[in-house]
N, C-alpha and C positions, 0 to 999 in steps of 0.2 A: 490589441491591434498590432499587426506585424507588417513589415515590408513597406512602411510609409516614410522611411528616412529621406529627408530632402524634399518632400512634397510641401506645397505652400497653400495654406488655408487662411482666408480673410474672413473674420467673423464680424458681422454687423449686428449690434445690439440695440433693440428698440426699447421704448419706454413702457415697461410692464413689470408687474411683480415677478413674473417668470424669469426675469433677467438673472436672478440668482442661480438658476439651473445652468446657465451658460458657463459658469465657473468650472463645473465638472467637465464640460465639453472641451474647453480650452486646456485645462490641466491634462486631461487624457491625451489630447492631440500632441501636446508638447512632450509628454513622457514617451510617446510612440515615435519620436524623432521628427515630427512635423514642425515646420516653421509656421508660427502662428502670429498674425497681426490682427488687431481689433479696431473697429470704428464704433464709437459710442455716439448716439444721437443726443441732443440736448435733453430730451425727456428721460432718456435712460439713466442719466446721471443722478436723478432723484431716487433711483433704486440700487445702483451699483456705482462705485467710484472708479475713475480712471486709474487710480493707484492700484486698486485690487486687480483690475484687468491687466495692467502693465506688469505686475508682479508675476501673474500666472503665465503671461506670454513671454516673459523675460525680454520685453521690448516696450518702448513707450506706446501708450494707447493714443489713438487719434481722435480728436474732437473737432467740432466746427470752429472752435477758437484757433486751433492749429491750422485748419484749412484756409482761413482767410488771412493768415499771417504770411507776408511775402518772404519766406525764409528758405524756399525750396528752389533748386535750379530748374526743375520742371514742375508743372502743376501736380499737386499731391494726388488728386483723383486719377490722373493719367498714370502716374507711377504705380499706385496701388492696383489699378485695373489691369495693368500689364503684368504685375508681379504674381497675382493670384492664380492658382490652379483651380480652386473652388472658392466661391463666395457663399457663405451661409448666413442667413438673416434670422436671428432667433433672440427674443421673440419678435415675430412680425406683427406689428400693430395694424389696426384698421386704417390709421392715417398713412403709414408707409405703404400699405397695400394699395390704397387709392392713388398714391403718387406713382407707384410702379405701373399700375394699370393704364395711366394716362401719360406716361413718359415724362413726368415732372422731375425736376432736379433743383432743389432749393437748399440742400445741405450736403455735407461730405459723402454720406452714405449713398444717397440717390444719384449724386454726380458720378460716384465711382461705379455704380451699377451700369450707368449709361456709357461709361468710358471703358468698360471691360467686355470681353467676349467669352469668358469662362462660364461653366454651368453655375446657376444660382439655386441654392437650396433654401426653401421657405418653410419656416416652422411657425404658423400662426398661434397667437394666444390672445384671447379677449373674453369678455363677458358673453354668455350664451345669447342674450338678446342682440348684442352687437354682431356676433358671428352670423346669426340667422337673418339679419337684415337683407332685403333684396339687393340693395346697393352694394353691400359687402360681398355677397355671393356672386353678384354680377362681375365685380372687380376681380374676384378670385378666379372665376372661370376665364375671364379675359386674359389674365396674366398667364394662366396655365396653358392657354392656346399657343403661347410662344414656347418653342422647344427648348429654349435656354433654361426655363424655370422647372424646377423639380420640387416635390412636396413631401412633407411629413405631416399628415393631417393631425389636427388637435384631437385629444381624447376627451372622454366624458368623466365626470366625477364632481366632487365638491370644489367649487372655485373660490378664489380669494374673497369674492363678494358674498360668499355663503350660498350662492345659487348652485343648484345641482343640474348639470347639463353639459353640453359640448362646448369646449373652449379652452381646456387645459392644454398647455404646450406639451408636445411629445416629450417623453423622458429622454435624458441625455444619451442613454444607450441606443435608442432608436435613431436619434439625430447623428450620432457617431457612425452607426452602421450605414446610413445613407451617404454620409460624407465619404466613408471608405469606398463605397461602390462608385461614387462619382469620380474619385481619384483614379480608380481603375479604368472606368469606361470613358471618361471625359465627357459624360453626359449622353453618350450614344444609346439610343433606345432600339437596339437591333432585334429585340424580341417583340416589338410592338405588333399588335394584331395576332399574336400567337397565344394559344392556350397551353400552358405548361402544367402538367400533372405530376405530382411528386408524392412518394410514399416515404415514411420515415418512422424510426423507433423500432423497438423490439416487441414483437407480438407475444401475448401471454396465452398459454394453453392450460386451462385450469383443471385441476384434479377435483377440487371442491371450491367453495366460494372464497377461501383465503389462501390456497396453495396452488402454485402454477409452475409450469416449465417455461423458463424465459432465458434472456441473455442480457448482457450489460448495456445494450444500446440505449442512449438517452434521446436520440432523435435530433441532436444538435446539427448534424450534417444536413439533414433534410430541411431544417429550419433555415439554415444559411442558404441553401439552394433556392428556397422559396423567396427569401429576401432579395437575393441577387437577381432572380428572374423578374420580380416585381420592379426592382429599380431599373431593369433594362426594358421595361414597358410591357411585359407580358401580363396576361390574365392568368392568375395562379390558383390552383386547387391543391391543397395540402392534406393528405390523408395520413393521420398520425395516431399513435397510441397515447394513452395518458402520459403527460409530461409535466415537468416542473416549470417550463417556460410558457409564456403566453404568445399566441399567434398575433402578429402585428396587424393593424387595420389594413384593409385592401386585399387580404388573402382569404379566399374561401377555405374554411377549415372543416374537415369531417373527422370526428373522433371515433376510433374503433379500438377493439381489445385483441381479438383473436385473429388468426390467419384467415379463417372463414369469413369474418366480417370485413377484413381488409380486401380479400378477393372480391366480395360482393361490391364494395365501394369502388374499387379500381375498375371492375368491368362495367359499372354504371357510367363512370366518368370517361372511360377510355375512348369511346367512339368520337368524342368531341375534342380530343386532345391532339395537339401537333407534336409536342415533345414530351416524352414520358421518362421520368428518372425514378428508377426503383431503388431508393436508398434505404428502404426498411430492412431490418434484420428479421426476416420471417422464420418462424419455427419450422423445423423439418418434420417433427413428429408431435403427436398429442396423446394424452391418455385415452385408452379405448373407452373407459367408463368415467362418467362424471357424477359426483355426489352432490345433490342439490343443497344439502346441509353439511356443515363442517364435520369432518370425520374425527372422532376421538383418536388420540394418539395410539391407543391400543388396537384400533381397527384399521390403521394404515397398512396397506399391503406391503409385504416383504419384497415382492417383485411387481414392478409397475408395467402393465401391458400397454404397449404403444402401437399406434398406427400412423401412417404417413398422412401429411396434410397436402392439399393441392399445391403444385408448383406455380405460383402466380406469374412470375416473370416468363416462364416457358409458355404459359397459356397466352399471355399478351403477345409474345413473339409469334405465335401461330395466327393470332387475329390481326396483327399489324398490317396496315394499309400502306401503299407506296409513299404517301405524303407524310407518314408518321416516322418519328425517330425514337427508338427505344434504347435507353441507357441503363446499364446495370452496375452494381458494385460487387466486388469479390473481396471479402475480408479474409485474409490468409496469414498463416505463419510459415516461416521457412521460404520455400520457393513460391513466389506470388505470381509469376508470369504464366507458367504452364497451366495451372488450374483456371486462371482467368481467361486465357485463350480458348480453352476447351468450353468454358461457359459461354463465351462470346459467340462461338460457332454453333454449339448444340442448341442454344436457346434463341437463336436468330436475333441477337442484339446488334445494334449499329455501333455501339461503343461500350467500353467497360472501364471502370476504375479499379485497379488492383491495389488494395490497401494492406500494408504490412502491420498487422495489429500487435505484433510482438516487439515493436520498436517503442522507445520512450516518447511520451507526449504525442501520441497519435492513436487514431482508432476510437474505440468506444469510450464515451464520456469525456474525452479531452476537448480542449478548445482549439486545437490545431490538428492538421491532417497532412498526410503525404501519400503519394500513389504514383503508379505508372498508368497512364491513360493509353488505351489501345482501341483501334477501330477495325472494321472489316476490310479496309484497304491496306492494312498492314502498318499503318502509322503508329508510332509509339512516342509518348512524351512523358518525361519524368517530372513530377511536381514535387519539389523539395518541401520540407516542413514549413507550413504557413498557417495563418488563421483559416478557419473553415469557410468564412465568407470569401476570402481571397481564393481559396481552393475552388469554391463554387464558380467564381468568375473564370478561373482557368479552365474549368470543365466546359462551361458554355462557350468560351473562346475556341476550344478544341472541336466541339461538335457542330458549331453553327455553320 
């Protein structure tokens, strides 16, 4: 996580076994330069101590005991509500969810929620039967109807009660990603009602079942774009090649391998999309011949005959409708501007990100990126090295 120095995050911890996961969230935020404060409900202290949380925050933890003590010049819940840029509640219990749904305030955490105006991120965690109760789901939908509230849905798996089902709190990395997005957008859902279609990863053009022509792309940039678009309210479809990462809940994922498969998937989804970001590193050529069984080393050809694969982004540019926006990437070495401008014009793109892949800690496989963004109107914006999630938000800010 980069570029978060001086941001302020208030973490509300509910009473559940998942409270231990919040330690990683707080620790990572602090190491990223974020000022972190934490509120513990009474029930949460059966699972995690104020001393542990205070140590990770490098600041005293707040509890209801402190709330009711008249030692503050101004009411504590007012001070904390005005202080926070983002308020994250994790784990969110059924009890606290019910209070939020009905505007109740009987402890420091719920009073602070009502005394604040910042975006609130909710990460529920509870037993499957509790989560699936009609009353809980009704409260969940009622809370989410308020634009202040944002979500990281619970996952499925083995719960602390040995039940297998939905109810596991989202992993710290997912919660941190959502917090980072909220710190950038302030909770603005400027892509609500839009369908964002994204391609990512390096396609593989196979010679036989185990050998292929490929590139170093890991698909991390496209994943970050998908997460950023989701956090900004979009309906997101991500077309990706096999990857080491998992697609977060809420994103429609389509897995492909070759350029031909990616083309088919993109053309299928394209007519319904409003914003298309072609972040995939698509192969330019493929072997003319494919062997259905692994070739012995002695039978590998000395010269590999190649043929061109379809230019997906150029085809999308030809099919683009007036309401659609098509964004491309140009991974370059040396001069990055001239080739990107040529690609922008010849392929009928609305904007392009020119990436210098010969710079350290940028491009394929890295966790950070940098680029010069350009559009058809002649605008240019330099994005200095930053996390790929932050880069994704800069890109959407540029093209929206």
